[in-house]
C-alpha positions as CSV (number, residue, x, y, z in Angstrom):
1,M,14.7,-87.6,-22.5
2,P,18.3,-87.2,-23.8
3,E,19.2,-84.0,-25.7
4,T,18.4,-84.2,-29.4
5,K,21.4,-83.9,-31.5
6,V,21.4,-81.5,-34.4
7,K,22.0,-83.2,-37.7
8,P,22.3,-81.5,-41.1
9,K,19.5,-82.5,-43.6
10,D,20.2,-81.7,-47.2
11,G,22.8,-79.2,-46.3
12,K,20.6,-77.3,-43.9
13,V,21.2,-77.0,-40.1
14,V,18.3,-77.9,-37.9
15,R,18.3,-75.9,-34.6
16,P,17.1,-77.7,-31.4
17,K,13.5,-77.2,-30.6
18,P,12.5,-75.3,-27.4
19,G,11.6,-77.5,-24.5
20,T,14.2,-80.2,-25.3
21,I,16.3,-81.6,-22.4
22,K,20.0,-80.9,-22.3
23,A,22.7,-83.4,-21.2
24,N,22.9,-81.7,-17.8
25,G,19.2,-82.4,-17.2
26,K,18.0,-78.8,-17.7
27,K,15.4,-77.6,-20.3
28,S,16.3,-75.2,-23.1
29,Y,14.0,-72.2,-23.4
30,G,13.9,-70.8,-26.9
31,N,16.3,-71.2,-29.7
32,P,19.9,-70.5,-28.7
33,R,21.8,-67.7,-30.5
34,N,24.9,-69.9,-31.0
35,Y,24.6,-73.6,-31.5
36,D,26.8,-76.6,-32.5
37,L,26.8,-77.4,-36.1
38,G,27.3,-81.1,-35.3
39,T,31.1,-81.4,-35.7
40,G,32.1,-79.5,-32.6
41,V,32.2,-76.2,-34.5
42,Y,29.8,-73.5,-33.3
43,R,27.8,-71.3,-35.7
44,F,29.3,-68.0,-34.5
45,S,32.9,-67.4,-33.4
46,R,33.9,-66.0,-30.0
47,S,34.6,-62.5,-31.5
48,K,31.3,-62.5,-33.4
49,M,29.4,-63.3,-30.2
50,Y,31.3,-60.5,-28.5
51,H,29.8,-58.0,-30.9
52,K,26.4,-59.6,-31.1
53,K,25.9,-59.4,-27.3
54,A,27.4,-55.8,-27.4
55,L,29.7,-56.7,-24.5
56,W,32.0,-53.8,-25.6
57,K,29.4,-51.4,-24.0
58,F,30.0,-52.8,-20.5
59,M,33.8,-53.3,-20.6
60,G,35.6,-51.1,-18.0
61,K,32.3,-49.7,-16.6
62,K,31.3,-50.2,-13.0
63,N,27.9,-49.6,-11.5
64,P,28.1,-46.9,-8.8
65,K,27.2,-48.3,-5.3
66,K,24.1,-46.9,-3.9
67,E,24.7,-45.3,-0.5
68,K,22.2,-46.4,2.0
69,P,20.7,-43.6,4.1
70,K,22.3,-43.5,7.6
71,K,20.1,-44.4,10.5
72,K,19.5,-41.7,13.0
73,N,20.9,-42.5,16.4
74,F,18.6,-40.1,18.1
75,I,14.9,-39.4,17.7
76,E,13.4,-36.0,18.6
77,K,10.3,-36.2,20.6
78,P,8.4,-32.9,21.2
79,I,6.8,-32.7,24.7
80,G,4.2,-30.1,25.7
81,G,3.6,-27.4,23.0
82,E,2.4,-23.9,22.7
83,K,0.5,-24.2,25.9
84,N,3.8,-24.0,27.9
85,G,4.4,-20.3,27.0
86,G,5.1,-21.0,23.4
87,T,8.1,-23.2,24.1
88,R,8.7,-26.8,23.3
89,K,10.8,-29.2,25.2
90,V,12.6,-31.9,23.2
91,I,13.9,-35.2,24.5
92,L,16.6,-37.0,22.6
93,T,16.4,-40.7,23.1
94,R,18.9,-43.3,21.6
95,K,17.4,-45.8,19.2
96,T,18.5,-49.2,20.5
97,A,17.2,-52.7,20.1
98,S,17.7,-53.6,23.8
99,Y,18.1,-51.7,27.0
100,P,20.5,-52.5,30.0
101,T,18.8,-53.9,33.1
102,C,21.1,-52.0,35.4
103,D,23.2,-48.9,35.5
104,R,26.8,-49.0,34.3
105,I,29.3,-49.4,37.1
106,R,31.5,-46.3,37.4
107,R,34.9,-46.6,39.0
108,H,35.6,-44.0,41.6
109,P,39.2,-43.3,42.7
110,A,39.9,-44.9,46.1
111,K,40.4,-42.4,48.9
112,K,42.9,-44.7,50.6
113,C,44.9,-47.6,49.3
114,F,44.5,-51.0,50.9
115,K,47.9,-50.7,52.6
116,D,46.7,-47.4,54.2
117,H,43.6,-49.0,55.7
118,K,43.2,-49.2,59.5
119,R,43.8,-52.7,60.8
120,R,41.5,-53.8,63.6
121,L,41.7,-56.6,66.1
122,R,39.0,-58.1,68.2
123,P,39.3,-57.2,71.9
124,A,40.3,-60.7,73.0
125,L,43.5,-60.5,70.8
126,T,46.1,-58.5,72.8
127,E,49.9,-58.9,72.8
128,G,50.9,-62.0,74.8
129,T,47.6,-63.8,74.3
130,V,47.9,-67.6,73.8
131,C,46.0,-68.5,70.7
132,I,44.9,-71.8,69.1
133,V,45.8,-72.2,65.4
134,L,42.9,-73.6,63.4
135,A,44.4,-74.0,59.9
136,G,47.7,-74.6,58.2
137,V,50.6,-76.9,58.9
138,H,50.6,-76.1,62.6
139,K,46.8,-76.4,63.2
140,G,45.9,-77.5,66.7
141,K,49.0,-76.0,68.2
142,R,48.9,-73.2,70.9
143,V,51.0,-70.2,70.0
144,V,51.9,-66.8,71.6
145,F,50.6,-63.7,69.8
146,L,53.5,-61.1,69.7
147,K,52.2,-58.2,67.6
148,Q,50.2,-57.2,64.5
149,L,52.1,-56.5,61.3
150,G,51.4,-53.7,58.8
151,S,49.3,-56.1,56.5
152,G,47.0,-56.9,59.4
153,L,48.4,-60.4,59.9
154,L,49.4,-61.7,63.4
155,L,53.0,-62.4,64.3
156,V,53.1,-65.6,66.4
157,T,55.6,-68.0,67.8
158,G,55.4,-71.4,69.5
159,P,57.9,-71.0,71.0
160,Y,59.8,-73.3,68.7
161,K,61.4,-75.2,71.6
162,L,58.0,-76.2,73.1
163,N,55.9,-77.1,70.1
164,G,57.9,-76.7,66.9
165,C,56.0,-73.6,65.7
166,P,58.5,-70.9,64.4
167,L,58.0,-67.2,63.9
168,R,55.3,-66.9,61.3
169,R,52.4,-64.8,60.1
170,I,48.8,-65.9,60.4
171,N,45.4,-64.4,59.7
172,K,43.3,-63.5,62.7
173,I,40.3,-65.5,61.5
174,Y,42.2,-68.7,61.8
175,V,43.0,-68.4,65.6
176,I,41.0,-68.8,68.8
177,A,42.0,-66.4,71.5
178,T,42.3,-68.0,75.0
179,S,42.2,-66.4,78.4
180,T,45.8,-67.4,79.1
181,K,48.3,-64.6,78.6
182,V,52.0,-64.1,78.8
183,D,53.6,-60.8,79.8
184,V,55.5,-59.7,76.7
185,S,55.6,-56.0,77.4
186,N,59.4,-56.0,77.8
187,L,59.8,-58.2,74.6
188,K,62.2,-56.6,72.0
189,I,61.4,-57.8,68.5
190,P,63.9,-56.8,65.8
191,D,62.7,-54.0,63.5
192,D,63.4,-55.9,60.3
193,I,60.8,-58.6,61.2
194,N,57.9,-57.3,59.1
195,D,55.9,-58.5,56.1
196,D,58.9,-58.3,53.7
197,Y,60.8,-60.5,56.2
198,F,58.6,-63.5,55.4
199,K,58.6,-63.2,51.6
200,R,60.3,-66.1,50.0
201,I,62.6,-65.7,47.0
202,K,61.5,-67.9,44.1
203,N,64.2,-70.0,42.6
204,K,64.0,-70.2,38.8
205,K,64.2,-73.7,37.3
206,P,67.2,-74.3,35.1
207,K,66.4,-74.8,31.4
208,K,66.6,-78.4,30.3
209,E,68.9,-79.0,27.4
210,E,68.5,-81.9,25.0
211,G,70.2,-85.1,26.1
212,D,70.9,-83.6,29.6
213,I,69.5,-86.0,32.2
214,F,71.4,-84.6,35.2
215,V,69.5,-81.4,35.5
216,A,69.4,-79.8,39.0
217,K,66.0,-80.1,40.6
218,K,64.2,-77.2,42.3
219,E,65.6,-76.6,45.7
220,K,63.3,-76.9,48.7
221,Y,62.8,-74.1,51.2
222,K,65.4,-73.9,54.0
223,A,65.5,-71.3,56.8
224,S,68.4,-68.9,56.5
225,E,70.9,-68.5,59.3
226,K,69.6,-65.0,60.1
227,R,66.1,-66.4,60.6
228,K,67.4,-69.0,62.9
229,T,69.2,-66.5,65.1
230,D,66.2,-64.2,65.2
231,Q,64.1,-67.2,66.3
232,K,66.4,-68.0,69.1
233,E,66.5,-64.4,70.4
234,V,62.7,-64.0,70.4
235,D,62.1,-67.5,71.9
236,K,64.7,-66.8,74.7
237,Q,62.7,-63.7,75.7
238,V,59.3,-65.5,75.5
239,L,60.5,-68.4,77.6
240,G,62.0,-66.0,80.1
241,A,58.6,-64.3,80.5
242,I,56.9,-67.7,80.9
243,K,59.4,-68.7,83.6
244,K,58.4,-65.7,85.7
245,M,54.7,-66.8,85.8
246,K,53.3,-68.6,88.8
247,D,52.2,-71.6,86.8
248,A,55.3,-71.8,84.7
249,K,55.4,-75.6,84.4
250,L,51.7,-75.8,83.7
251,V,51.9,-73.1,81.0
252,R,54.9,-74.9,79.3
253,R,52.9,-78.2,79.2
254,Y,49.8,-76.3,78.0
255,L,51.8,-74.7,75.0
256,G,53.4,-78.1,74.2
257,S,50.0,-80.0,74.0
258,M,47.7,-80.1,70.9
259,F,44.1,-78.9,71.0
260,A,41.5,-81.4,70.1
261,L,37.7,-81.9,70.5
262,H,36.3,-85.2,71.9
263,S,32.8,-86.5,71.8
264,S,30.1,-84.2,73.3
265,Q,32.5,-81.2,73.2
266,Y,31.3,-78.2,71.2
267,P,33.6,-75.1,70.7
268,H,30.7,-72.6,71.0
269,R,29.9,-73.9,74.5
270,M,33.5,-73.9,75.7
271,K,35.4,-71.2,77.5
272,F,38.9,-70.8,76.4
C-alpha cells in the first residue's frame, strides 16, 4: 500500500497511523515526533527538535574505549607438588594456535670460506693426461690437462693447432680421463694464467636516444693480443713434448680426431 498522506480536516492535523507503509517500502512503527503538515512544512523546526531530543547532552562527548584484557603469552603449569620436598616446578609454555613441524634452522659461521676449501682430483686426472670433453662448445674433442686452478677447475688446451681448442677452464665432471699421457713436467705456464685471467669484461650497451637509428650494437667477444701470445707459447711447449714421444704422429692424429660412440658401444664397458 502507498503511504497515506496527511490531510487537514476542519483545521486539525491528522497524524499517520502506526503500521502504514512509507514511500520507501518500510513500515512506520508508532507516531512520529515530527511530521509533515501537508505543505512541505514540518510540525517542529530543526532547533526545536535539537532540544526535544536533548542532543546538547551528547555534543563534544566521546565514549571512552574499553581496553581489552591482554592475553597471556605464557601459561604456568605446576608439576609435582609438596611431595618433592615442598618445592614446585613450573613450566612456562607459549600459547600458540599451531606448532612448527621441525626445528628452526640456525646459521653457524663457516669455519672456512669456499675459496679456502681443499680441491680434490680423482686419481686418473694427473698433469699431462689426455681428456675427452663431454659438454660445451668443444664437446667430443680430446684435450691435454695442464694443471688445476684455485677454483678447482681444470686448465686444458687442445693444442689449438691440432683441434681448435684454446686455453680454457672446464669442470672435472665434464671430462673423461684416458690412459694417454703427455710429459708436461717441464712446461712453464705464465703465472698470470689463473681464474681472473678468464673473466670477461662486460661491455655496457649505449643508451638509445629518440630518433637515433644508428646505435652501435653490442660487440662480440674477441680474444686479446695477450691471450693469443700466451696461447702460442703454451702450445709450442705442448707440441714439443708430443714430438718427443715414440708415437708422436699417432698422438697428433689422436688429439685431432673427435670422440664418438657407434652402435653397440657403451662407455661403461670401454677402456680409455
